[in-house]
N, C-alpha and C positions, 0 to 999 in steps of 0.2 A: 229282509235286512231292514230295520227300521230307520229312519232319517229324523234327526230332532232339529235344534235350531238352527245349525251349521250347514252351509253349503262348501262343499271343495272342489277343485278342479282336478281333473287327471293328474298334473304337475304336484299341487300338494298332495293328494294321495300317496304316491310314490316317494316325496319326500317324509311323508309319515314311516312308508316302510322302510326307507333309506336309514333314518333317523333312528325309529327303532332298535333295528336291525344292529346298529351301529352302539346300542347300548344307552341311547337318553332316555329319560322319564317324560313321560307325559306334559309335566309340567315345563319343560326345556323343550319340548316341540312345541307347545304354544306359543312360548316364547319367539322361536325361530320363525314361526308364521306368523306372529304378530297379531295374536287372536286373543280373545277375552279366555282366562285361565281357565276361570270359573266352568264357563260352556263347554269348552274344551274336555274339561273333567269330566264330566255330566254326560257328555255322549261317552269318553272312554271307559266308564264306569259300566255302561250297560252292553253289556255281551254282545248282542244282537244291534248294532249301529253299526254303520261305512267305518267309522274311527276305530272302534277296538278290532273289526276285520283288518284293518289294513296296518295296524298296532302290531297284532300277531303274526298277521302275512310276515311281517316282515324281521320279525324273531326268526320263526320258522325257516325262512328263504336263507338267512344268513347263518344260523346253525346247520341247515342241512349243507351248505355251500362248505363250510367249514368239517362237516364230518363224512361228505363226498373226496373233497381231498384229502383229509385223513384215511381214509378206506383207501384212496390210491394207494400211497405211501406205505401203507402196512403189507397190500399186494403184492409192492417190490421188496418187503422184506425189514422195511424199518422196523426195528423192536420195539422202541417208544409207541411208534404210531399202532402200533400191535397192543400194546399194552393199553393205549389210549381207547384205541377203537373197543376193545372187549369190555372196559369201564361202560364205555356209552350204551351198549347192546346190552351188558347187565341193567343198566339204569333201567332203559326202555322195556324190558323185559317186565320187570319188576312193576313199572306203571301200567302194563299193560293188563300183569295178573289182577293188578286194583282196579282199573275198572271192570274187569269181567267180574269180578265180586262184587262193587259196589253197583253196577250199572245192568248186572243179570239180567232182570226183570225187564227193563227197558229195552233192550237188545234182544230180548224172547220177543218183543211185542211185534220187532222190524218185519 
């Protein structure tokens, strides 16, 4: 993980996760944390920084929580939940296939 100019407390990193999961943009998160927007965006744009990790993790955590609840409802027989879950699963399979095709050489090297 790369650390650039900014340092964050554990509480601030948790806030980045919570805010990104709630749909807030990096600009709004910088404003919420009352830090320099340009510096925050510089770190957010670099995929190997702590800022980007926690931003992406927040998106994943909230998305996973919703999908797990949806799966629970689908298992209970909720037709709408079944349809929505199938759509999510189909999209994930397509995304996985794309990664296999585009990154197959890199995966073979692992």
